[in-house]
N, C-alpha and C positions, 0 to 999 in steps of 0.2 A: 457419289453413289452411296446410298445407305445399305451396307451389306446385311445388317440385321433384318431390314425390311425385305430384302431379296431372299434371305433364308426363309422367312415366314411365307413368302409367296410359293417357294418350292415345296415346303411342307404342306401347305393347303392344296396345292396342285396334286401332290402325292395322295393325300387323304381323299380328294375328289375322285381320282382314278381308281383307288381301291374300293371306295363305296360304289362307284358305277359298275365295276367288275363284279363285285359281290352281289349287287342287285340283279344282275343278269345271269349269274352262275349258280347261286344258291337259292333254295326254296325261300319264299317270303317268311315262313315261320321258323326257319333255321336260326339257331343262335349266332349272333355276330361275334365270333370269337377269333382272336388272332394272337400269334406269338411273334414278337419282334426279336430277332436274334442279333446279338451285339448291339443292344439298345442304347448304350452310353447314358446320356442324360434323359432318355425316355421321351424325347420331344414328339416323335411320331406316335407312340402308344398314347400319350397324353391327348394329342389332337384327335385320335380315333376314339378315345374314351368320351370326349366331348360330343362326338357324333353318335354316342349310344353303344359303342362296341365294348365288349368285355376283353380287356387287353392284358397280356402277360409280357413282361420284359425279361429277356434272358441275357445275362452278361456275366463274364468271369470275374469282374471287379465288384467286391462286396459293397464298395462305396456307391457304385452306380446302381446296384440293386436297392440299396437303402434309399437313394434318391428317387428311384422309380416308385417305391412304395410310399414314402413320406411326402414327397413333393408332387409327383405326377399323379398319385392316387391310383396306380395300377398294381397288379400282382407282380412281384419280382422273384425271379429264380436265379440264384447264383450258381452257375455251372459253366463248364467249358463245352461248348456245343460240338467240338471235334471229338471229344472222348467220353464225356459224361452222358448217361442215358436218363431221360426223364419219363415218368410214368404217364403223365397227362398227354392227350392227343389234341391236336388243333386242326380245324378245317382250313385255316389260312395261316401260312408262315411267310 
């Protein structure tokens, strides 16, 4: 079994579920913004960005945040989500 391919299928299924939910929950002209908490390598925000979403990856590891910004092409915030406060608000977390 190709585990990499299986992981891709799970990410795509997650992206499809989020897009379907957002399409039924948010107004059609609402910005497609989301915050991914504990984003690691930002695989999910990257996939959502490819679907047209404005994504932010939040992770306590500065290397992960740098990866999110430079490789995944999404906004990155280096913070501990359990104790740090961020000013920006997101319609979908």
